[in-house]
C-alpha positions in Angstrom: 132.4 108.9 193.9 129.7 108.8 191.6 127.8 105.7 191.0 127.5 104.7 187.4 123.9 103.5 188.0 121.9 106.8 187.3 123.2 106.9 183.8 120.9 103.6 183.3 122.2 100.3 181.1 122.8 102.2 178.2 125.2 105.3 179.2 127.1 102.3 181.6 127.8 100.0 178.2 128.7 103.1 176.6 131.1 104.1 179.2 132.7 100.2 179.2 133.0 100.6 175.0 134.6 103.5 175.5 136.9 102.2 178.3 137.7 99.3 175.7 138.6 101.8 173.2 140.9 103.1 175.8 142.0 100.1 176.3 143.1 99.1 172.6 144.2 102.5 172.0 147.1 101.6 174.9 147.5 97.8 173.5 148.6 99.4 170.2 151.2 101.8 171.7 152.4 99.5 173.9 153.4 96.9 170.7 155.1 99.9 168.9 157.2 100.4 172.0 158.7 97.0 171.5 162.5 97.6 171.3 161.6 101.5 171.3 164.0 104.3 171.9 162.5 106.9 173.7 164.8 109.9 172.3 163.3 109.0 168.9 160.6 111.2 168.4 158.4 108.6 167.1 158.9 106.1 169.6 158.3 109.2 172.1 154.8 109.9 170.9 154.0 106.0 171.5 154.8 106.6 175.0 152.4 110.0 174.9 149.9 108.4 173.3 149.9 105.8 176.2 149.9 108.2 178.8 146.7 109.9 177.6 145.2 106.5 176.9 145.8 105.7 180.5 145.2 108.8 181.7 142.0 109.2 180.4 140.9 106.0 181.8 141.8 106.7 185.4 139.3 109.9 184.7 136.7 108.1 183.5 137.2 105.5 186.0 137.4 107.5 188.9 134.2 109.8 187.7 132.4 106.9 187.9 133.4 105.0 190.9 135.1 102.5 189.4 137.7 102.4 192.1 140.2 99.2 191.1 140.2 100.4 187.6 141.3 103.7 188.3 143.9 102.4 191.0 145.2 100.6 188.9 145.2 103.2 186.4 147.2 105.9 188.3 149.7 103.0 189.5 150.3 102.3 185.4 150.6 106.2 184.6 152.9 106.1 187.7 155.2 104.2 186.0 154.7 105.9 182.6 155.4 109.4 183.9 158.9 107.7 185.4 159.7 106.5 182.0 158.7 110.2 181.0 161.1 111.8 183.3 163.9 109.1 182.8 163.5 107.4 185.9 163.2 104.6 184.7 164.8 102.7 181.5 162.4 101.4 178.8 164.0 97.6 178.8 162.4 94.2 178.2 161.5 93.7 181.9 159.5 97.0 182.0 158.5 96.2 178.2 156.9 93.2 179.6 155.1 94.7 182.8 153.7 97.3 179.7 152.3 94.1 178.3 151.0 92.7 181.2 149.6 95.8 182.4 147.6 96.8 179.5 146.5 93.1 178.8 144.8 93.2 182.8 143.3 96.6 182.1 141.7 94.7 179.1 140.8 91.5 181.3 139.1 93.8 183.8 137.0 95.7 181.6 135.7 92.8 179.5 134.6 91.3 182.8 133.2 94.3 184.1 131.6 94.7 180.9 129.9 91.6 181.2 128.9 91.5 184.6 131.7 89.1 186.2 132.8 89.1 189.8 135.6 91.5 190.1 138.0 89.3 191.9 141.0 88.1 189.6 144.6 87.2 191.0 146.0 88.2 187.9 145.1 91.8 188.0 146.0 92.1 191.6 149.6 90.6 191.4 149.9 93.0 188.2 148.5 95.6 190.2 151.5 95.0 192.9 154.0 94.8 190.2 153.0 98.3 189.0 153.0 99.5 192.9 156.7 98.6 193.1 158.0 99.5 189.6 158.0 103.3 189.6 160.7 104.7 191.7 159.6 107.7 193.9 159.1 111.2 193.0 162.9 113.2 192.6 163.3 114.7 196.1 161.9 118.5 195.3 163.5 121.2 197.4 162.6 123.7 199.7 161.7 126.0 197.3 159.7 123.7 195.3 157.7 122.1 198.3 156.6 125.6 199.3 155.6 126.8 195.6 153.9 123.3 195.5 152.0 123.9 198.7 150.7 127.6 197.4 149.2 126.2 194.2 145.2 125.7 194.1 143.8 122.7 194.3 143.0 121.9 190.6 146.9 121.7 190.1 147.2 119.2 192.6 145.2 116.9 190.1 148.4 117.0 187.8 151.2 114.6 187.3 154.7 115.7 187.7 155.4 115.6 184.4 152.1 118.2 183.7 152.9 120.1 186.2 156.9 120.5 185.2 155.1 121.7 181.4 152.9 123.8 183.2 155.7 125.6 185.2 158.1 125.7 182.0 155.2 127.3 180.5 154.4 129.7 182.8 158.3 130.9 183.3 158.4 131.9 179.7 155.1 134.3 180.2 152.4 132.5 179.2 149.0 132.2 180.7 146.6 129.3 181.7 142.9 129.0 180.1 140.7 125.9 180.9 139.0 125.0 177.6 135.6 123.2 178.7 134.0 120.6 176.5 131.3 118.3 176.6 131.7 115.1 175.4 128.9 112.2 174.7 129.4 109.4 176.7 129.7 107.1 173.5 132.7 109.0 172.2 134.5 110.5 174.9 137.9 109.8 173.3 137.3 110.7 169.7 135.7 114.2 170.8 138.4 114.7 173.1 140.9 114.2 170.6 139.2 116.4 168.5 138.9 118.9 170.4 142.7 118.8 171.5 144.0 119.3 168.3 142.1 122.3 167.7 143.4 123.4 171.3 146.8 122.7 170.1 146.6 124.9 167.1 146.8 127.7 169.6 149.6 126.2 172.5 150.4 123.2 174.7 147.6 121.2 176.1 148.9 120.5 179.6 146.3 117.5 180.8 142.7 116.8 180.3 140.6 116.9 183.9 137.2 115.7 184.5 134.9 118.5 186.2 133.0 115.7 188.0 129.8 117.2 186.1 127.8 114.7 183.9 124.5 116.3 182.1 122.4 113.7 180.5 124.3 111.6 178.1 127.6 114.3 178.3 130.7 114.9 180.5 132.1 117.8 181.3 136.2 117.8 180.7 138.7 120.7 180.9 141.6 120.9 178.9 144.4 122.7 180.4 145.7 125.2 177.9 148.8 127.1 178.4 149.1 129.7 175.8 150.8 133.0 174.7 147.2 133.9 172.4 144.9 136.7 173.4 142.0 135.3 174.9 139.8 136.7 173.0 141.8 135.4 170.2 141.0 132.1 171.8 137.3 132.6 172.2 137.1 132.9 168.4 139.3 130.0 167.4 137.7 127.7 169.9 134.0 128.5 169.9 132.9 125.7 167.6 134.1 122.7 169.7 134.5 124.5 173.4 131.1 125.7 175.4 133.1 127.4 178.1 137.1 129.1 178.1 137.6 130.1 181.6 141.1 131.7 182.3 142.3 130.4 185.5 143.5 132.4 188.7 147.1 131.4 190.2 148.2 133.0 193.4 150.1 135.9 193.5 153.8 135.7 192.4 153.3 132.1 190.5 151.3 134.3 187.4 149.9 137.0 186.6 146.2 136.1 185.5 143.7 137.8 184.0 140.8 138.1 185.9 138.3 138.3 183.2 136.1 135.2 182.1 135.2 134.3 178.7 132.3 132.5 177.9 132.2 130.8 174.3 129.0 128.9 173.7 129.2 126.4 170.6 127.2 127.4 168.2 124.3 125.2 166.9 125.4 122.7 164.5 128.8 123.4 165.1 131.7 120.8 164.9 130.8 120.3 169.0 127.7 118.0 167.4 129.8 116.4 164.4 133.2 115.4 166.1 133.2 112.6 163.9 131.6 111.0 161.0 130.9 108.0 163.1 128.8 106.4 165.5 129.0 103.8 167.8 126.2 101.3 167.1 125.3 97.7 168.9 125.8 95.0 166.9 122.3 93.1 167.8 120.8 96.3 166.6 122.6 95.7 163.7 120.8 92.1 163.5 118.0 93.5 164.2 117.5 96.0 161.3 119.0 93.0 158.9 116.5 90.8 160.1 113.9 93.9 159.0 115.4 93.6 155.5 114.7 90.3 155.4 111.5 90.8 156.1 111.3 93.2 152.9 113.3 90.5 150.6 110.0 88.3 151.5 107.6 90.6 150.2 109.9 91.5 147.0 109.9 87.5 146.5 106.0 87.4 146.8 105.7 90.6 144.6 108.0 89.3 141.6 105.5 85.5 142.0 102.4 87.8 141.9 104.1 90.0 138.8 104.8 86.6 136.8 101.4 84.7 137.9 99.4 88.3 136.5 101.5 88.4 133.1 98.9 87.7 130.2 95.7 88.4 132.4 96.2 92.2 133.1 99.2 93.4 131.0 99.4 97.3 132.7 99.0 95.9 136.3 101.8 93.4 135.5 103.7 96.2 134.5 103.2 98.1 137.4 103.7 95.4 139.6 107.1 94.7 138.0 107.9 98.6 138.0 107.5 98.6 141.8 109.4 95.2 142.6 112.2 96.6 140.6 111.9 100.2 142.8 111.8 97.9 146.0 114.5 95.5 145.0 117.0 98.5 144.3 116.1 100.1 147.8 116.7 97.0 149.4 119.6 96.2 147.5 121.8 99.5 148.8 119.9 99.1 152.2 120.7 95.6 153.0 124.6 97.0 151.4 125.0 99.8 153.8 123.8 97.6 157.2 126.6 95.1 156.0 129.0 98.0 155.7 128.2 99.2 158.8 128.9 95.8 160.3 132.0 95.1 158.8 135.9 96.1 160.8 139.0 95.8 160.3 141.1 92.8 160.9 143.5 94.8 162.6 141.5 94.7 166.0 142.3 91.0 166.5 145.6 91.4 165.4 146.3 93.6 167.7 146.1 91.0 170.3 148.2 88.3 168.9 151.6 90.4 169.5 150.6 90.3 173.1 150.1 86.3 173.0 153.2 86.3 171.2 155.9 87.8 173.5 153.9 86.6 176.8 154.8 83.0 175.3 157.8 83.8 173.7 159.4 84.8 177.1 157.9 81.7 179.0 159.9 79.2 176.7 162.6 81.8 176.1 162.4 81.9 172.7 163.1 84.8 170.4 159.6 85.4 167.8 159.1 88.1 165.3 155.5 88.8 164.3 155.0 90.1 161.1 151.3 91.0 160.3 150.0 92.0 156.8 146.4 92.7 155.8 145.1 94.0 159.0 142.8 96.6 157.2 140.8 93.8 155.1 137.0 93.6 156.9 135.2 90.7 158.3 131.9 91.0 160.0 131.9 92.3 163.5 130.4 89.0 164.9 132.6 86.7 163.1 135.7 89.5 164.4 134.6 88.8 167.9 134.4 84.7 167.4 138.1 84.8 165.5 139.9 86.0 168.1 140.0 82.6 170.4 140.7 80.3 167.8 143.4 82.6 165.9 145.5 82.8 169.5 145.6 79.0 169.7 147.0 78.9 166.3 149.8 81.4 167.7 150.2 79.7 170.5 150.9 76.2 168.5 153.3 78.3 166.1 155.8 79.5 169.4 155.4 76.6 170.7 155.1 73.8 168.4 156.5 75.4 165.8 159.3 77.5 166.2 162.4 75.7 167.9 164.5 77.2 171.0 167.6 79.1 169.6 170.0 76.3 170.3 168.1 73.6 167.3 168.0 76.6 165.3 171.3 77.5 164.8 171.9 73.5 164.8 169.9 74.3 161.5 171.8 77.1 160.5 168.6 79.4 160.9 168.2 82.5 162.4 168.1 83.0 166.1 164.7 84.4 165.8 162.0 83.1 164.8 159.2 84.7 162.3 155.5 84.2 162.7 153.5 86.0 159.3 150.1 86.7 159.9 148.6 87.4 156.5 144.9 88.3 155.4 143.4 88.7 152.0 139.7 89.1 150.7 139.0 86.5 148.2 135.2 86.9 146.7 132.8 86.7 149.1 135.4 84.7 151.6 138.4 86.3 153.8 141.5 84.0 154.3 144.0 84.5 157.0 147.0 82.8 156.8 149.0 81.9 159.9 152.4 80.6 158.8 155.9 80.2 160.8 159.0 79.3 159.2 159.9 76.4 162.1 160.5 72.9 162.7 157.1 71.9 160.9 155.3 68.8 161.2 156.7 65.3 161.4 154.1 63.7 159.6 155.8 60.3 160.4 155.3 60.5 163.7 152.0 61.7 163.5 151.7 58.1 162.0 153.7 56.4 164.7 151.3 58.3 167.6 148.4 57.4 165.9 149.0 53.6 165.2 150.5 53.3 168.7 147.0 54.9 170.3 144.8 52.8 168.0 143.5 55.7 166.4 144.3 54.0 162.8 145.2 50.2 162.4 148.4 49.4 160.6 147.2 49.1 156.6 145.3 52.2 157.2 148.6 53.4 158.5 150.3 52.0 155.7 148.3 53.9 153.3 147.5 56.9 154.3 149.2 60.3 152.3 150.8 62.9 154.3 147.9 65.2 153.7 145.6 62.5 155.2 148.1 62.2 158.3 147.9 65.8 158.9 144.5 65.2 159.1 144.5 63.3 161.9 145.9 66.5 163.9 142.2 67.8 164.1 140.8 65.1 165.9 139.4 65.6 169.3 142.1 64.8 172.1 145.4 63.8 169.3 148.4 65.6 170.6 151.8 64.3 169.6 153.7 65.4 172.6 154.3 63.3 175.2 154.7 65.1 178.2 152.2 67.8 179.5 153.8 70.8 180.2 152.1 74.9 180.8 151.5 75.3 176.9 151.0 71.9 175.7 150.3 68.0 176.0 147.1 68.0 176.7 145.4 66.9 173.2 143.4 70.3 173.3 144.9 71.9 170.0 143.4 72.0 166.5 139.9 70.6 167.0 139.2 73.4 169.4 140.3 75.9 166.5 138.5 73.5 163.8 135.3 73.5 165.7 135.3 77.3 166.4 136.1 77.9 162.8 133.2 75.5 161.6 130.9 77.7 163.9 131.6 80.6 161.9 131.0 78.7 158.6 134.7 78.4 157.8 137.0 75.8 157.1 141.0 75.0 158.6 143.4 73.7 156.3 147.1 72.5 157.2 150.6 72.5 155.2 153.6 71.7 156.0 157.4 71.0 155.0 159.8 69.3 158.0 162.1 72.1 158.9 160.9 75.2 157.1 157.3 75.6 157.6 153.6 75.4 159.1 150.9 76.9 157.6 147.3 77.4 158.9 145.0 78.5 156.3 141.8 79.6 157.7 138.8 80.4 154.8 135.7 82.4 156.6 132.5 83.8 154.6 132.7 87.6 154.8 129.4 87.4 156.7 126.7 85.2 158.0 123.7 88.0 157.6 122.3 87.7 154.7 123.2 85.1 152.2 122.8 85.2 148.6 121.5 81.7 147.6 121.1 79.1 144.9 117.4 77.2 146.0 118.3 73.6 144.8 115.7 70.3 144.3 117.2 67.1 145.2 115.2 63.5 146.3 112.2 65.5 146.2 113.5 68.3 149.0 114.5 72.2 148.8 117.6 73.3 150.1 119.3 76.7 150.0 123.3 76.9 148.7 124.9 79.8 149.8 126.0 81.3 146.1 129.8 82.3 147.4 130.5 78.9 147.3 129.1 78.1 143.9 132.0 78.1 141.0 129.4 76.8 138.4 126.5 74.8 137.5 126.8 72.3 134.9 124.8 69.7 133.4 125.7 66.2 133.4 123.9 63.6 131.3 124.8 59.7 131.5 127.4 60.2 129.4 129.2 63.2 131.0 129.8 61.0 134.3 132.7 58.4 134.1 134.1 56.4 136.4 137.6 56.4 138.0 138.2 53.7 140.5 134.9 52.8 140.9 133.4 56.4 141.6 131.7 58.6 139.4 133.6 61.8 138.3 133.3 65.0 135.7 135.9 66.0 133.4 135.5 69.9 133.6 137.7 73.0 132.6 140.7 69.8 132.4 139.7 69.0 135.9 138.6 65.9 137.2 135.5 66.8 139.7 134.4 64.2 142.0 131.0 63.9 141.6 128.7 63.2 144.5 124.4 63.2 145.1 123.2 65.4 147.5 120.2 63.5 148.0 121.5 60.6 148.9 124.2 61.9 151.1 121.5 63.7 153.0 120.2 60.4 153.4 117.0 60.1 151.4 115.4 57.5 149.8 114.8 58.1 145.9 116.9 58.5 142.4 119.8 60.7 142.3 120.1 61.4 138.5 119.2 64.3 138.3 121.3 66.2 135.1 122.5 69.3 137.1 125.8 69.5 139.1 126.3 72.6 141.3 130.2 72.8 140.9 131.1 74.1 144.7 134.3 75.5 145.7 135.7 76.3 149.0 139.4 76.9 150.1 140.5 75.5 147.0 139.1 72.1 147.0 135.8 71.6 144.0 133.6 69.3 144.5 130.3 68.4 141.9 127.2 68.2 143.7 124.5 66.3 141.6 120.5 67.9 142.0 117.4 67.2 140.2 117.1 70.9 139.2 117.4 74.6 140.2 114.7 76.5 141.3 115.4 80.3 142.0 118.3 82.2 143.7 117.2 84.2 146.6 118.7 86.5 149.3 117.9 84.9 152.4 118.3 85.6 156.4 119.7 82.6 158.0 118.0 81.8 161.0 119.8 79.3 163.9 118.7 75.6 163.8 118.6 76.0 167.7 120.1 74.2 170.6 118.8 70.3 169.6 120.1 71.0 166.1 123.4 72.9 166.7 125.6 70.4 166.3 124.3 68.5 163.2 126.8 68.8 160.4 126.1 70.0 157.4 123.9 73.1 157.7 124.3 76.5 158.1 120.9 77.0 159.5 117.2 77.7 158.1 116.0 80.7 156.3 112.6 81.0 154.9 111.4 81.5 151.4 107.9 83.3 151.6 105.4 81.8 149.7 107.9 78.3 148.8 108.3 77.9 153.5 111.0 77.2 154.7 114.3 75.7 153.6 117.5 74.1 155.2 120.5 76.2 154.4 123.7 74.0 153.5 127.1 74.9 154.6 129.6 74.5 152.2 132.4 74.2 154.2 131.3 71.3 156.5 130.1 69.9 153.1 133.0 69.1 151.5 135.0 68.5 154.5 132.8 65.5 154.9 132.2 64.4 151.3 136.1 64.7 150.9 137.2 63.3 153.9 135.1 60.7 155.4 135.1 58.2 152.7 131.0 57.9 152.4 129.8 56.8 149.6 127.7 59.3 148.1 127.3 57.6 144.8 126.7 53.6 144.0 129.6 52.3 142.6 130.5 52.9 138.8 130.5 50.0 136.3 133.3 51.0 134.5 132.5 48.7 131.5 129.2 50.2 131.3 
């Protein structure tokens, strides 16, 4: 087998990225096959799509010496062949095996891509199950055996189903052509799909067979085409996607094959060079480009300052600087929007994997659970999407384990035997909201109160005074669990605190709502991107801070008469709402006056507070830099940003700021004398 190392690190990364795309496609088809009837054309097509993905994965795995992956794919391919020939029935057990197999493939590809050791007991166990799942091929007659022995070597690489289709087309008088295409390693699947679609217009594409030739960053693949179209017409029709079309010779008596070989060279600029209007790019390269955009933004800010200082001294020079500054600003804005759009990916990439989690756990817990997903096209930053998967899967596991009742309990409550978990996503301004709701038992807040009291988390007086929403907040504390026994899925105190921490690292917040006996809803709110952020630069207690503009609902002026006293705390009345008012400088622990006349109204996940500052300095687009390992866990700050001639400032984390101000009970304002 060919060792992938001569291709270099870049080619290997593209290979594994392509393998991941194939596994993702396989997982989508497996999800669609749950409860399928293979007699229906749409369901049969999902089986065919699954087979094609696994077959292609087997081909590229074998070509580059990835033996374990190739062997596993081959065993899975055998099972799929048995399904296609109706030697195996697609029941719940077989579907569960398909589910486990694609999950094992995803894990192996991810492990190989990260350089992790290949030893994986789960992968081996699923491999053994696959090897024993597909019955042997149908017993062939002596005539069929003799016919098979007479076939050329390239036909021996076909699966039973492919060989069956090939013989059927040969019996109908078709000839077989090998349509040779060269596929870039960074988009093998999409390039093959394009070539396959064009070839399918002329006949039936029987199979895709890698030739074993790798030319630079391209790999050669033969599409076996059975067609009644004359060879010359095939040549003309495929000249833009094929580099070669070969009339295959079969043994005498099998088929009368033409002796000619037709070479069709792709024309420069043809479709072979532009299969799709998209490219795969490492997100780290986008980060580097975005950093460059950030530097340009600093230059623009400096130009703004120069133009302002030049006013009144040299009118012509000032006007020219202003014009250049505006032109630069427009260019940067376009570049920034384009790069940010390139980073956006649909949340469906995460949601597709959730179905597998739900199916697995529902089988383990013997529960009937249906997953309904809407808003899968909602886009989020690629880095956000990658990090969202684990906490979202944790929420789903909680919903299946804690939320959805056992069938007997649901029957006793006059509920349908099948529980429903709904995942919905939508964009709200510069944020994306992901909502997970189950129609299960809900959360018993009184049990939360009893457990918290029994474990000494709160004292008796506090427990008696806590409202339901405050009690639900206790579920986010590390180590807190209402389960009294430890099972394979819960009771270890590793719960919503993990979810909250993971979402907080993404600049988001988690909210929890419930109604006993009816539902539990987890609401996750995330910024669309953390790459380049528009900020409001404010000054408080003599220091400057950047506040992400997406969280700023409004800026209001507050004087001594505007701030009122309610229960000994300052509040302001705005648009018919009473909004708590906090002094930013005091909250951050700075000494000095916080009697600024400006309140920045922060809104996040439906909550609003007023943050008092001394003044608004400017509005800036900034690139947020991490604070480093020593300050990573400091609450309230998303990072730092350079403001050009204004130096470096800290960027506030609105989500953490609001949570701390509203939930910690910290006295951020001095008590107000109601009589004053």
